[in-house]
PDB file of N, CA, C and O in Angstrom:
ATOM      1  N   MET A   1       5.910   8.314  -8.227  1.00  0.00           N
ATOM      2  CA  MET A   1       5.486  10.127  -8.850  1.00  0.00           C
ATOM      3  C   MET A   1       3.568  10.162  -8.159  1.00  0.00           C
ATOM      4  O   MET A   1       2.994  11.136  -7.672  1.00  0.00           O
ATOM      5  N   TRP A   2       2.967   8.648  -8.387  1.00  0.00           N
ATOM      6  CA  TRP A   2       1.503   8.951  -8.486  1.00  0.00           C
ATOM      7  C   TRP A   2       1.323  10.162  -6.679  1.00  0.00           C
ATOM      8  O   TRP A   2       0.637  11.164  -6.475  1.00  0.00           O
ATOM      9  N   LYS A   3       2.333   9.367  -5.726  1.00  0.00           N
ATOM     10  CA  LYS A   3       2.298  10.155  -4.484  1.00  0.00           C
ATOM     11  C   LYS A   3       3.208  11.727  -4.033  1.00  0.00           C
ATOM     12  O   LYS A   3       3.698  12.283  -3.050  1.00  0.00           O
ATOM     13  N   GLY A   4       3.019  11.911  -5.428  1.00  0.00           N
ATOM     14  CA  GLY A   4       4.594  13.251  -5.096  1.00  0.00           C
ATOM     15  C   GLY A   4       5.862  13.229  -4.797  1.00  0.00           C
ATOM     16  O   GLY A   4       6.751  13.986  -4.408  1.00  0.00           O
ATOM     17  N   ALA A   5       5.646  11.883  -5.163  1.00  0.00           N
ATOM     18  CA  ALA A   5       7.579  11.653  -4.127  1.00  0.00           C
ATOM     19  C   ALA A   5       8.418  11.039  -5.926  1.00  0.00           C
ATOM     20  O   ALA A   5       7.912  10.288  -6.760  1.00  0.00           O
ATOM     21  N   THR A   6       9.558  11.616  -5.957  1.00  0.00           N
ATOM     22  CA  THR A   6      10.107  11.010  -7.214  1.00  0.00           C
ATOM     23  C   THR A   6      11.624  10.349  -6.580  1.00  0.00           C
ATOM     24  O   THR A   6      12.591  10.074  -7.291  1.00  0.00           O
ATOM     25  N   HIS A   7      11.580  10.226  -5.506  1.00  0.00           N
ATOM     26  CA  HIS A   7      13.038   9.866  -4.869  1.00  0.00           C
ATOM     27  C   HIS A   7      12.883   9.229  -3.535  1.00  0.00           C
ATOM     28  O   HIS A   7      11.824   9.574  -3.011  1.00  0.00           O
ATOM     29  N   PHE A   8      13.530   8.481  -2.874  1.00  0.00           N
ATOM     30  CA  PHE A   8      13.624   7.804  -1.459  1.00  0.00           C
ATOM     31  C   PHE A   8      13.853   9.037  -0.768  1.00  0.00           C
ATOM     32  O   PHE A   8      14.583   9.962  -1.127  1.00  0.00           O
ATOM     33  N   LEU A   9      12.976   8.929   0.513  1.00  0.00           N
ATOM     34  CA  LEU A   9      13.130   9.173   1.701  1.00  0.00           C
ATOM     35  C   LEU A   9      14.417   9.374   2.398  1.00  0.00           C
ATOM     36  O   LEU A   9      15.048  10.381   2.718  1.00  0.00           O
ATOM     37  N   THR A  10      14.710   7.453   2.605  1.00  0.00           N
ATOM     38  CA  THR A  10      16.020   7.137   3.465  1.00  0.00           C
ATOM     39  C   THR A  10      17.034   6.613   2.286  1.00  0.00           C
ATOM     40  O   THR A  10      16.755   6.680   1.089  1.00  0.00           O
ATOM     41  N   GLN A  11      18.086   6.155   2.740  1.00  0.00           N
ATOM     42  CA  GLN A  11      19.999   6.033   2.054  1.00  0.00           C
ATOM     43  C   GLN A  11      19.549   4.921   1.966  1.00  0.00           C
ATOM     44  O   GLN A  11      18.555   4.548   1.344  1.00  0.00           O
ATOM     45  N   TRP A  12      20.314   4.298   2.632  1.00  0.00           N
ATOM     46  CA  TRP A  12      20.541   2.507   2.838  1.00  0.00           C
ATOM     47  C   TRP A  12      20.209   1.999   3.117  1.00  0.00           C
ATOM     48  O   TRP A  12      19.670   1.925   4.222  1.00  0.00           O
ATOM     49  N   PHE A  13      20.387   0.434   1.373  1.00  0.00           N
ATOM     50  CA  PHE A  13      19.226  -0.744   1.079  1.00  0.00           C
ATOM     51  C   PHE A  13      17.990  -0.680   1.553  1.00  0.00           C
ATOM     52  O   PHE A  13      16.959  -0.190   1.090  1.00  0.00           O
ATOM     53  N   LYS A  14      18.435  -1.718   3.380  1.00  0.00           N
ATOM     54  CA  LYS A  14      16.912  -1.945   3.704  1.00  0.00           C
ATOM     55  C   LYS A  14      16.286  -0.924   4.107  1.00  0.00           C
ATOM     56  O   LYS A  14      15.112  -1.223   3.891  1.00  0.00           O
ATOM     57  N   ASN A  15      16.314   0.677   4.814  1.00  0.00           N
ATOM     58  CA  ASN A  15      15.383   1.483   5.050  1.00  0.00           C
ATOM     59  C   ASN A  15      14.268   1.435   3.111  1.00  0.00           C
ATOM     60  O   ASN A  15      13.113   1.143   2.803  1.00  0.00           O
ATOM     61  N   VAL A  16      15.099   1.751   2.600  1.00  0.00           N
ATOM     62  CA  VAL A  16      14.807   1.769   1.075  1.00  0.00           C
ATOM     63  C   VAL A  16      13.371   0.682   0.384  1.00  0.00           C
ATOM     64  O   VAL A  16      12.310   0.860  -0.216  1.00  0.00           O
ATOM     65  N   CYS A  17      13.980  -0.184   0.798  1.00  0.00           N
ATOM     66  CA  CYS A  17      13.061  -1.453   0.741  1.00  0.00           C
ATOM     67  C   CYS A  17      12.089  -1.579   1.629  1.00  0.00           C
ATOM     68  O   CYS A  17      11.243  -2.377   1.227  1.00  0.00           O
ATOM     69  N   THR A  18      11.841  -1.107   2.716  1.00  0.00           N
ATOM     70  CA  THR A  18      11.391  -0.923   3.675  1.00  0.00           C
ATOM     71  C   THR A  18      10.162   0.014   2.549  1.00  0.00           C
ATOM     72  O   THR A  18       9.156  -0.461   2.023  1.00  0.00           O
ATOM     73  N   GLU A  19      10.651   1.341   2.456  1.00  0.00           N
ATOM     74  CA  GLU A  19      10.498   2.560   1.621  1.00  0.00           C
ATOM     75  C   GLU A  19       9.035   2.194   0.999  1.00  0.00           C
ATOM     76  O   GLU A  19       7.874   2.530   1.234  1.00  0.00           O
ATOM     77  N   ILE A  20       9.689   1.343   0.100  1.00  0.00           N
ATOM     78  CA  ILE A  20       9.004   0.663  -1.849  1.00  0.00           C
ATOM     79  C   ILE A  20       7.845  -0.424  -0.953  1.00  0.00           C
ATOM     80  O   ILE A  20       6.653  -0.428  -1.261  1.00  0.00           O
ATOM     81  N   SER A  21       8.403  -1.316   0.179  1.00  0.00           N
ATOM     82  CA  SER A  21       6.965  -1.696   0.131  1.00  0.00           C
ATOM     83  C   SER A  21       6.324  -1.266   1.511  1.00  0.00           C
ATOM     84  O   SER A  21       6.103  -1.978   2.492  1.00  0.00           O
ATOM     85  N   LEU A  22       6.102  -0.021   1.347  1.00  0.00           N
ATOM     86  CA  LEU A  22       4.843   0.499   1.773  1.00  0.00           C
ATOM     87  C   LEU A  22       4.472   1.266   0.528  1.00  0.00           C
ATOM     88  O   LEU A  22       3.281   1.570   0.451  1.00  0.00           O
ATOM     89  N   HIS A  23       5.177   1.600  -0.358  1.00  0.00           N
ATOM     90  CA  HIS A  23       4.597   2.386  -1.141  1.00  0.00           C
ATOM     91  C   HIS A  23       3.860   1.785  -2.115  1.00  0.00           C
ATOM     92  O   HIS A  23       2.956   2.272  -2.795  1.00  0.00           O
ATOM     93  N   VAL A  24       4.533   0.178  -2.134  1.00  0.00           N
ATOM     94  CA  VAL A  24       3.045  -1.144  -3.084  1.00  0.00           C
ATOM     95  C   VAL A  24       2.079  -1.390  -2.428  1.00  0.00           C
ATOM     96  O   VAL A  24       1.068  -1.836  -2.970  1.00  0.00           O
ATOM     97  N   LEU A  25       2.149  -1.139  -0.963  1.00  0.00           N
ATOM     98  CA  LEU A  25       1.438  -1.728  -0.488  1.00  0.00           C
ATOM     99  C   LEU A  25       0.465  -0.723  -0.184  1.00  0.00           C
ATOM    100  O   LEU A  25      -0.739  -0.906  -0.359  1.00  0.00           O
ATOM    101  N   VAL A  26       0.939   0.291   0.249  1.00  0.00           N
ATOM    102  CA  VAL A  26      -0.290   1.288  -0.382  1.00  0.00           C
ATOM    103  C   VAL A  26      -1.247   1.851  -1.898  1.00  0.00           C
ATOM    104  O   VAL A  26      -2.344   2.381  -2.074  1.00  0.00           O
ATOM    105  N   TYR A  27      -0.229   1.433  -2.695  1.00  0.00           N
ATOM    106  CA  TYR A  27      -0.621   1.247  -3.801  1.00  0.00           C
ATOM    107  C   TYR A  27      -1.803   0.047  -3.970  1.00  0.00           C
ATOM    108  O   TYR A  27      -2.618   0.379  -4.830  1.00  0.00           O
ATOM    109  N   ASN A  28      -2.003  -0.862  -3.545  1.00  0.00           N
ATOM    110  CA  ASN A  28      -2.071  -2.383  -3.344  1.00  0.00           C
ATOM    111  C   ASN A  28      -3.643  -1.496  -2.840  1.00  0.00           C
ATOM    112  O   ASN A  28      -4.719  -1.821  -3.342  1.00  0.00           O
ATOM    113  N   LEU A  29      -3.564  -0.706  -2.106  1.00  0.00           N
ATOM    114  CA  LEU A  29      -5.120  -1.179  -1.026  1.00  0.00           C
ATOM    115  C   LEU A  29      -6.348   0.049  -1.738  1.00  0.00           C
ATOM    116  O   LEU A  29      -7.569   0.158  -1.625  1.00  0.00           O
ATOM    117  N   LYS A  30      -5.138   0.946  -2.592  1.00  0.00           N
ATOM    118  CA  LYS A  30      -5.870   1.871  -2.712  1.00  0.00           C
ATOM    119  C   LYS A  30      -6.621   1.371  -4.885  1.00  0.00           C
ATOM    120  O   LYS A  30      -7.491   1.861  -5.604  1.00  0.00           O
ATOM    121  N   ARG A  31      -5.934   0.581  -4.995  1.00  0.00           N
ATOM    122  CA  ARG A  31      -6.666   0.103  -5.741  1.00  0.00           C
ATOM    123  C   ARG A  31      -7.505  -1.186  -5.302  1.00  0.00           C
ATOM    124  O   ARG A  31      -8.122  -1.652  -6.260  1.00  0.00           O
ATOM    125  N   MET A  32      -7.642  -1.704  -4.415  1.00  0.00           N
ATOM    126  CA  MET A  32      -8.415  -2.755  -3.579  1.00  0.00           C
ATOM    127  C   MET A  32      -9.498  -1.654  -3.363  1.00  0.00           C
ATOM    128  O   MET A  32     -10.616  -1.946  -3.787  1.00  0.00           O
ATOM    129  N   MET A  33      -9.332  -0.311  -2.712  1.00  0.00           N
ATOM    130  CA  MET A  33     -10.413   0.312  -2.281  1.00  0.00           C
ATOM    131  C   MET A  33     -11.583   1.190  -3.414  1.00  0.00           C
ATOM    132  O   MET A  33     -12.437   2.069  -3.302  1.00  0.00           O
ATOM    133  N   SER A  34     -11.015   0.349  -4.494  1.00  0.00           N
ATOM    134  CA  SER A  34     -11.639   1.681  -6.142  1.00  0.00           C
ATOM    135  C   SER A  34     -11.977   0.469  -6.535  1.00  0.00           C
ATOM    136  O   SER A  34     -12.990   0.719  -7.189  1.00  0.00           O
ATOM    137  N   ILE A  35     -11.810  -0.811  -6.594  1.00  0.00           N
ATOM    138  CA  ILE A  35     -12.526  -1.810  -6.761  1.00  0.00           C
ATOM    139  C   ILE A  35     -14.135  -2.428  -5.818  1.00  0.00           C
ATOM    140  O   ILE A  35     -15.324  -2.424  -6.137  1.00  0.00           O
ATOM    141  N   TRP A  36     -13.762  -2.665  -5.200  1.00  0.00           N
ATOM    142  CA  TRP A  36     -14.594  -3.512  -4.128  1.00  0.00           C
ATOM    143  C   TRP A  36     -15.299  -2.088  -3.354  1.00  0.00           C
ATOM    144  O   TRP A  36     -16.389  -1.842  -3.870  1.00  0.00           O
ATOM    145  N   GLY A  37     -14.957  -1.187  -2.333  1.00  0.00           N
ATOM    146  CA  GLY A  37     -14.908   0.004  -1.835  1.00  0.00           C
ATOM    147  C   GLY A  37     -14.463  -0.155  -0.728  1.00  0.00           C
ATOM    148  O   GLY A  37     -13.522  -0.935  -0.586  1.00  0.00           O
ATOM    149  N   THR A  38     -14.818   0.299   0.003  1.00  0.00           N
ATOM    150  CA  THR A  38     -13.932   0.528   1.923  1.00  0.00           C
ATOM    151  C   THR A  38     -14.810  -0.301   2.663  1.00  0.00           C
ATOM    152  O   THR A  38     -14.366  -1.092   3.495  1.00  0.00           O
ATOM    153  N   GLU A  39     -16.322  -0.157   2.369  1.00  0.00           N
ATOM    154  CA  GLU A  39     -16.900  -1.901   3.056  1.00  0.00           C
ATOM    155  C   GLU A  39     -16.520  -3.164   2.385  1.00  0.00           C
ATOM    156  O   GLU A  39     -16.203  -4.235   2.903  1.00  0.00           O
ATOM    157  N   GLY A  40     -16.617  -2.818   1.046  1.00  0.00           N
ATOM    158  CA  GLY A  40     -16.350  -4.363   0.888  1.00  0.00           C
ATOM    159  C   GLY A  40     -14.748  -5.119   1.128  1.00  0.00           C
ATOM    160  O   GLY A  40     -14.206  -6.213   1.286  1.00  0.00           O
ATOM    161  N   LEU A  41     -14.411  -3.326   1.001  1.00  0.00           N
ATOM    162  CA  LEU A  41     -12.829  -4.197   1.500  1.00  0.00           C
ATOM    163  C   LEU A  41     -12.737  -4.837   2.777  1.00  0.00           C
ATOM    164  O   LEU A  41     -12.320  -5.964   3.044  1.00  0.00           O
ATOM    165  N   ALA A  42     -13.275  -3.780   3.658  1.00  0.00           N
ATOM    166  CA  ALA A  42     -13.600  -4.538   5.098  1.00  0.00           C
ATOM    167  C   ALA A  42     -14.178  -5.613   5.213  1.00  0.00           C
ATOM    168  O   ALA A  42     -13.810  -6.252   6.199  1.00  0.00           O
ATOM    169  N   ILE A  43     -15.108  -6.180   4.467  1.00  0.00           N
ATOM    170  CA  ILE A  43     -15.366  -7.335   4.911  1.00  0.00           C
ATOM    171  C   ILE A  43     -14.045  -8.346   4.083  1.00  0.00           C
ATOM    172  O   ILE A  43     -13.613  -9.330   4.684  1.00  0.00           O
ATOM    173  N   LYS A  44     -13.548  -8.013   2.817  1.00  0.00           N
ATOM    174  CA  LYS A  44     -12.638  -8.809   2.402  1.00  0.00           C
ATOM    175  C   LYS A  44     -11.584  -9.217   3.462  1.00  0.00           C
ATOM    176  O   LYS A  44     -11.132 -10.326   3.748  1.00  0.00           O
ATOM    177  N   LEU A  45     -11.305  -7.862   4.004  1.00  0.00           N
ATOM    178  CA  LEU A  45      -9.990  -8.264   4.800  1.00  0.00           C
ATOM    179  C   LEU A  45     -10.346  -9.501   6.156  1.00  0.00           C
ATOM    180  O   LEU A  45      -9.653 -10.400   6.633  1.00  0.00           O
ATOM    181  N   ARG A  46     -11.872  -8.978   6.476  1.00  0.00           N
ATOM    182  CA  ARG A  46     -12.539  -9.739   8.207  1.00  0.00           C
ATOM    183  C   ARG A  46     -12.536 -11.283   8.227  1.00  0.00           C
ATOM    184  O   ARG A  46     -12.484 -12.136   9.113  1.00  0.00           O
ATOM    185  N   GLU A  47     -12.619 -11.284   6.762  1.00  0.00           N
ATOM    186  CA  GLU A  47     -12.678 -12.687   6.178  1.00  0.00           C
ATOM    187  C   GLU A  47     -11.662 -13.900   5.330  1.00  0.00           C
ATOM    188  O   GLU A  47     -11.786 -15.022   4.839  1.00  0.00           O
ATOM    189  N   GLN A  48     -10.651 -12.893   5.523  1.00  0.00           N
ATOM    190  CA  GLN A  48      -9.002 -13.267   5.337  1.00  0.00           C
ATOM    191  C   GLN A  48      -8.736 -13.227   7.029  1.00  0.00           C
ATOM    192  O   GLN A  48      -7.750 -13.940   7.217  1.00  0.00           O
ATOM    193  N   CYS A  49      -9.071 -12.846   7.937  1.00  0.00           N
ATOM    194  CA  CYS A  49      -8.631 -12.549   8.918  1.00  0.00           C
ATOM    195  C   CYS A  49      -9.693 -14.491  10.215  1.00  0.00           C
ATOM    196  O   CYS A  49      -9.216 -15.303  11.007  1.00  0.00           O
ATOM    197  N   ASN A  50     -10.526 -14.363   9.885  1.00  0.00           N
ATOM    198  CA  ASN A  50     -11.499 -15.139  10.754  1.00  0.00           C
ATOM    199  C   ASN A  50     -11.010 -16.941  10.012  1.00  0.00           C
ATOM    200  O   ASN A  50     -11.570 -17.954  10.433  1.00  0.00           O
TER     201      ASN A  50
END
């Protein structure tokens, strides 16, 4: 509901699973950005990729 949506845009189970996964990913990215900031998050992601 923080995004303003109270229902899923898709109907089939596979699509709903993808949609909720995207919502969870965005939620977690927003939390990490509030903790580390955008620069800190970029640094952490670069460390993970190397």
